[in-house]
C-alpha positions as CSV (number, residue, x, y, z in Angstrom):
1,M,0.0,0.0,0.0
2,P,1.4,3.4,-0.9
3,E,2.2,5.8,2.0
4,P,0.5,9.2,2.4
5,R,2.7,12.1,1.1
6,P,2.5,15.8,0.3
7,G,1.3,16.5,-3.2
8,L,-1.6,14.2,-3.2
9,A,-4.3,15.4,-5.6
10,G,-8.1,15.0,-5.7
11,G,-11.3,16.4,-6.8
12,C,-15.0,15.8,-7.5
13,A,-16.7,13.1,-9.6
14,C,-17.2,15.4,-12.7
15,G,-13.8,17.0,-12.6
16,A,-15.0,20.6,-12.2
17,V,-13.2,20.9,-8.8
18,R,-9.6,19.8,-8.5
19,Y,-7.2,20.3,-5.6
20,R,-3.7,19.4,-4.4
21,L,-2.4,19.0,-0.9
22,R,0.9,20.7,0.0
23,S,1.3,18.6,3.1
24,T,0.8,15.0,4.3
25,P,-2.7,14.4,5.6
26,Y,-3.0,13.3,9.2
27,G,-5.6,12.5,11.8
28,A,-7.6,10.3,9.3
29,G,-10.8,8.7,10.6
30,Y,-14.3,7.5,9.8
31,C,-17.3,9.6,10.7
32,H,-20.6,7.9,11.3
33,C,-22.6,11.1,12.2
34,R,-26.1,11.6,10.7
35,I,-24.9,14.8,8.9
36,C,-22.2,12.8,7.1
37,Q,-24.7,10.1,6.3
38,R,-27.2,12.5,4.9
39,T,-24.6,14.5,3.0
40,S,-23.0,11.5,1.4
41,G,-25.9,9.1,1.2
42,A,-23.6,6.5,2.7
43,P,-23.3,4.9,6.1
44,V,-19.9,6.6,6.8
45,M,-17.5,9.2,5.4
46,A,-13.7,9.2,5.9
47,F,-11.7,12.4,6.4
48,A,-8.1,13.4,6.9
49,T,-6.8,16.7,8.1
50,V,-4.4,19.2,6.6
51,P,-3.7,22.9,7.3
52,V,-6.3,24.9,5.4
53,S,-3.5,26.8,3.6
54,D,-2.3,23.4,2.3
55,L,-5.5,22.7,0.3
56,V,-4.7,24.4,-3.0
57,A,-7.4,24.7,-5.6
58,E,-6.2,23.7,-9.1
59,A,-9.6,23.9,-10.9
60,G,-12.9,25.3,-10.0
61,E,-14.0,26.5,-6.6
62,P,-15.9,24.3,-4.2
63,R,-19.3,25.6,-3.0
64,R,-19.7,25.9,0.8
65,R,-22.7,25.1,2.9
66,R,-23.2,25.6,6.6
67,S,-24.3,22.0,7.6
68,S,-24.4,22.5,11.3
69,D,-23.9,25.0,14.1
70,F,-20.2,23.9,14.2
71,G,-19.0,23.7,10.6
72,E,-19.4,23.9,6.9
73,R,-19.2,21.4,4.0
74,W,-17.3,22.0,0.8
75,F,-18.6,20.3,-2.3
76,C,-18.8,20.6,-6.1
77,G,-21.6,22.8,-7.2
78,A,-21.9,20.9,-10.5
79,C,-22.1,17.3,-9.3
80,G,-22.5,17.6,-5.6
81,S,-19.5,15.5,-4.6
82,P,-18.3,16.1,-1.0
83,V,-14.7,17.5,-1.0
84,A,-14.0,18.7,2.6
85,M,-15.4,19.7,6.0
86,R,-14.3,22.8,7.9
87,V,-15.0,22.9,11.7
88,D,-15.3,26.2,13.5
89,R,-13.3,25.2,16.6
90,E,-10.3,24.3,14.3
91,P,-10.0,27.3,11.9
92,E,-6.4,26.5,10.9
93,T,-7.3,23.1,9.5
94,I,-9.6,21.4,7.0
95,D,-10.8,17.8,6.8
96,V,-10.5,16.5,3.3
97,A,-12.9,13.7,2.2
98,I,-10.5,10.8,1.6
99,A,-12.7,9.3,-1.1
100,S,-12.2,12.5,-3.1
101,L,-8.4,11.9,-3.4
102,D,-7.1,10.4,-6.6
103,E,-5.2,7.8,-4.5
104,P,-7.5,7.3,-1.5
105,A,-5.7,4.1,-0.4
106,T,-2.7,6.2,0.6
107,V,-4.5,7.6,3.6
108,R,-5.7,5.0,6.1
109,P,-8.2,6.0,8.8
110,G,-7.2,5.2,12.4
111,F,-10.4,5.6,14.3
112,H,-14.2,5.9,14.2
113,I,-16.2,8.9,15.5
114,W,-19.9,9.3,16.1
115,W,-20.1,5.5,16.6
116,E,-23.3,5.9,18.6
117,S,-25.1,6.9,15.4
118,R,-23.7,4.4,13.0
119,V,-26.1,2.6,10.6
120,E,-27.3,-0.6,12.2
121,G,-26.4,-3.6,10.0
122,F,-23.4,-1.8,8.4
123,D,-20.7,-4.3,9.4
124,V,-17.5,-2.7,10.5
125,R,-14.7,-5.3,10.8
126,D,-11.7,-3.5,12.1
127,D,-10.2,-3.0,15.5
128,L,-9.8,0.7,15.3
129,P,-10.8,2.8,18.3
130,R,-14.5,3.8,18.3
131,F,-15.6,7.1,19.9
132,A,-19.3,7.6,20.8
133,R,-19.1,11.1,19.6
134,G,-16.0,13.1,18.8
135,R,-12.5,12.4,20.0
136,S,-12.1,15.4,22.3
137,G,-11.8,14.2,25.9
138,E,-13.5,10.8,25.2
139,N,-12.2,7.3,25.8
140,P,-12.9,4.9,22.9
141,A,-16.2,3.0,23.2
142,P,-16.1,-0.8,23.1
143,A,-16.9,-2.2,19.7
144,G,-20.4,-3.5,19.9
145,P,-24.0,-2.9,18.8
146,P,-24.8,0.7,18.0
147,G,-27.1,2.9,20.1
148,P,-30.1,4.6,18.6
149,A,-29.4,6.8,15.6
150,Q,-28.9,10.4,16.6
151,D,-28.3,13.6,14.8
152,P,-25.0,15.1,16.1
153,A,-26.5,18.6,16.0
154,Q,-29.0,17.4,18.7
155,P,-28.0,17.1,22.3
């Protein structure tokens, strides 16, 4: 498997939005929150972090939409493909959608967040740490059956 490196490129499904990363992505993980599920139409999304200044547009400009009270989603305005997520409490970084990379296998997620809202029946067969919500100040939850689906924007 190739190793993550600076200079990785990516973009949307239709090619209207293209970008390059000037640094090696880090902090890669799977997100099972209801907002990611609804945004992607999939049970989970995978993200990796870079400094916001290291995400360089090469073609097109992603549209931005405030998706919650804590962040915004970046996506292609032509095809709707998710490209990135920006979280207010971390203004110096941006989380790039790993599947939008040309070589997504070079970035391996190392944890699961929002485990409590994962889609029941979606079989996750890894031993990565699972956090009920975010990673901040939480200990990983044991791998087991999910709790009821919850919207992360709701307390």
